N, C-alpha and C positions, 0 to 999 in steps of 0.2 A: 574599424574596431565593433564589433560587436560585445551588446549588453551582455552581462552574464544573469544566465536564472538562479532565483533566488532559493539557497542550500539550507536544507534544516533535517533535527532528525527528529525521532518515534520513540515512544517508549517500549519497540519489536528491538533494537539494539542494545535493550538494558536487556532482554528477554524474559519481558509480560506480554502473556497473553491469552488473561484471566482479569476480569476486575478486584480481585477477590481474593487471591491465593498468597497467604502468610511465607512462600518462600520466596516470592516474586520479592524484586527492589525497592522498598515503603517510595510513594511518592513525591515527598517531598522530596527522599532523599536525587531519586531522578531528577527533576526540574531543578538541584542543588549542580549535579553534575552535568546537565547538560548545556547548562550556564556556561558552568564553567570551561566544558569543554572548547568554546566558542560560537557554539550557534545560537541563534536567535529566535526561528523557526520554531515547533514542534508542530505533533498532532497530535490528539488527543487520548487513541489509542483504542486498550476497551472499553464501553459507557460505566463507569462508575469508579474507574482506578483515579484518574481522578476525581479532584470537585466538583462536582453537579450544579451547584448552585454559582451563578452568570457572577455574580460580587464576587464570592470566596475564590474562584478561579483566575479571574482577570486582575486582583489584589497579586495572589500569590506570582502568578505569570509578571507582573507590573514588578514586583519586588525583584524578580530577577532578572529584568531586561529580555523577557522571551513574552513573544507571539505564536498563536496560532495558525493555522495555517489548513490543518481540515480536521476532519470527525471519520469513524469508520461505519459501516454499519452489512449486516447478511443477509444473501436474499434466497428467495428457490422458488423466483415464477417456473419456472419448467415443473411443477409440480404441479398447479391449476391457483384458479380464482379465490381461492382459501387462503394462499398465501400474502395475500394486498395485505391482508389488513396488520402482518406480524412484521414485514416490511416499514407499514406508512406509521406504523408505530414506534420503531425504532429509531425513523427520520426524524420525528415529533421532539422526541426526547434530544437525540445526537446534532440536528440541522439547528434545533430553539437553542440548541447551548455552546453549537458553533456560528453560530452566525450572530450570536451575543454577542460574540467578542470579536467580531469583525472576517472569522473565516466568509468563503467561498464558496469551498469544495466542502465535497462526501463523500469517501473512495467508498465503494461498493463492491461485497464482495461475493460471489454468488457460494451456497451450501458443497463444499467439497461431495462426493459419494462415496467417502471415508473418512470415516470420524475419525478428528485429528488427537479426542481425549484417552479413545479406546481400540484403536485403527478396525474398527471393526468393516466389512463393506455396507454398507448401505441400500446402495440403489447402482445399478447398471453403471458402468464409467460413458458408455454415451450417451445422448439425446439425439429421439427420431423428430423428423419433421414437427410434429404437432408437437412436441415438446420443445421443440428450436421454435417455433412461429410462439408461447406461449410465454419463451424466454427473452425475447427480444421484443413483445407487445407489454409485460413488465416493468420491462427496463426504458421506457417512450413515457407510460405514465410516471412510473414515478421520477425519469428527469424534470417531466412534464412539471408536476407536482410539486416538487424541486424549489427550481426558476420560479412560480408562482405564489408561491407562501412565502420561502425564506430567501429567491437571493440567491439558493447555491447551487451550484451546479454537480451533476453527475459523475464522477471521472469511474470509469469500470476497469476496476481490479482482479483477470486472470488469473489462473489461484495452481496449482501439485494438485495434483485428485480433487481439482475440479472436470469439472462437465462443459469448460471452456479455459485450455492451457495448449495445444500447440496452434503454431502459427496459420492453420485451416481454420482450427476454430475459432482467434480467434479472429481474422479473414470476416469466415462467416458472421457472428455477434455484430461488427462494423455494416456490415451491407445491409443484416436483417432489421439496423436499428436509425433510427433517428439524428443527427449531429447534431440539432438542435437540443435535443435531449439527454442523450448516452456518446462520450467519447469516452479518452484510454486512461486510466492510469497504468501507465506503463510500468510496471516494476520488472527493472532487468533481470534478476534472477530467480522470478519466479518463470519468465517465461525463456528464460534459458536452459532453464529446468525441463525443457521437454524438444528443445534445438534449434527454439528461434531466434532469429537473428535483429536482434531492438534497429539496427542499421538499415538493415531492409526494409522491415514497418514502417519504420518514421519518413522512408522515401516514398511509401506507397500509399500511406495514409498521411502526409506531415496536416491534416487539416483539423485533426481526428484526436492527437496527443497532448492533451491536456494538464498530465499532470504526470510526474517520473515518480516513482520508488528508487532510490541509488542502491544496486547491489550484486553479488557475487557469488557463484557457485564454483565449490572444487570438479571441475570436471574429472578428474579420478576414478575420485571418490562413486561420481552423478552416474558413473557409467555400471559401481556396481551397487548403486540403489536401485535405477532401471532393470538391471541384469536377473536382481532381487526381491523385486516387486515389491521391497521395504515402503513401510508408507512413511508421507512425508515425516509429522511429526517423531521419529523414529530414527528420520534420517536428519533431522535437523540437529538430534539430540549425537548423530554424528560425526556433526560437525560441517554440513554438506553447503550450508552459506559462511562465509569464507569471508576475512578483513582483507580490503583491498590491500595495494594489486591481486593479491595474490591465487584470485581466482579469475571467471569468465561471468561477461563480457570486461573489455578495461571502458571505463565509465567516460574516458575524458571526448572521446568523438563522436557519442552519444550527446554530452554537454555540450558539444560544439556546435552539434546537429540542431539539436531543438531546442539552442540560444538564437539562432536564425532563424526558427517562426516566432516564434514567444519570449521574451526575453523574459516575462512577468513567468511564465511554469516555475512550480518550484519541481525543485527537485531535494524528496526527501533522503537520511541516510537510512536503512534499511537494514539489519542483519540479523536473520533469524537468531535466537542462542535459550530459545524458551527452556530452564532448565539449570541454566549456568549460573557456579555464586556471586554472589550480590557487587563482592571484588573484582568481575571479571570487563563487565564490558567500558568502564570508566576510561583505562587506559586504550581501548578499541577507538572510541568514538574522537579521542585525541589526534590519535595518529590518522583515523579515516578521513578527518574533517583537514588536516594536514595535509593528508597527500591529496585529495579533492582542490585543493587550494592550489596547489605545487604544481597539478598535471594538469590544468588549464587552464587561462583567464579568463572563459568564459562564466566567471560564477560570483555571485554576491551572497553578504553578510543579509542585507535586509532590502 
C-alpha cells in the first residue's frame, strides 16, 4: 500500500492573483472556505494577500485547522545579474514568513514574456544560450541561499507565456541546474498547456519532482488558444483551466506515481480563475477535493 501525498489548495483556486485587488475573494473568506472545503494545507498566494505578520497569520490558520505548505516568488534571472536583488528581496519576505510558519518549500515562477496584466509582449519568447546560462545559474544561487538561510527548498514552476513551458524547455532547465538546489513544482495544467506529458516527465526525472500543482486544462479550448495566440490571462478569463475531471491530464495516475517517489510531496490544487465572481470558487473546491479523494487512494489530508 502506497502512502498518499499531502493534498492542499491555494488562493489561486479562489481567483486570487494579486495582493490587493478589491474584486477578489477577501483573504478571511478564502481561509474560511478552504477549511470548509476539507483542506488542511494551503499556500500563501501573492505576498500581502494573507496577513504578513507571522503571529497573526499563525493564529488565523490555527483557528481554522489550516497549515502552510509554501510561498511563491517570481524571478527574471535570464536578464542578468541585476535580477538577483529583486529575487532575494522577495525571498527574504516570502521565505521568511513561510519558514516561520513551518513551510519548507518556495514555488519559484519565471517572469512571463507577455504581461498577464496588459497582454503586452515584453521580450522574445525563447532564450539564447547565454540567457539560459544566466537563468540556470540564478536559480542554483537562489536555491542554495534559500536552503542556507531558511531551510527552504526551491521548487521551480514552468508556466504558460514564460520561457520555460514546453517539455524540452523543462528538460533543459533540469539538465542545466543542480538537483541539490533546483527541482520542480510540476504544475500539471501549465505543463499540459504546451503539450507536456506529466507522467513522461516524472518517469524521466523522478528525483527532480519536489512538489505538485494539480490542475487541468480544457483540451478543445487549448487548441483555439494556441492557434489564436491568445495571452494566458485571456485564456484564463475564457476558462482554459477547468474543474477536474473535465480536462486533461487525468490526475489520479500522476498522484499515484508521485506517491511512490515520495509520499511527503505536496499536491496543491490550483485552478486559475482570476476574475471569477466571489461565490464561484467554493463549490468547485469542494467538488475537486471529493473527486481527487474518490479517484485515488494515494492521498492524505495531513
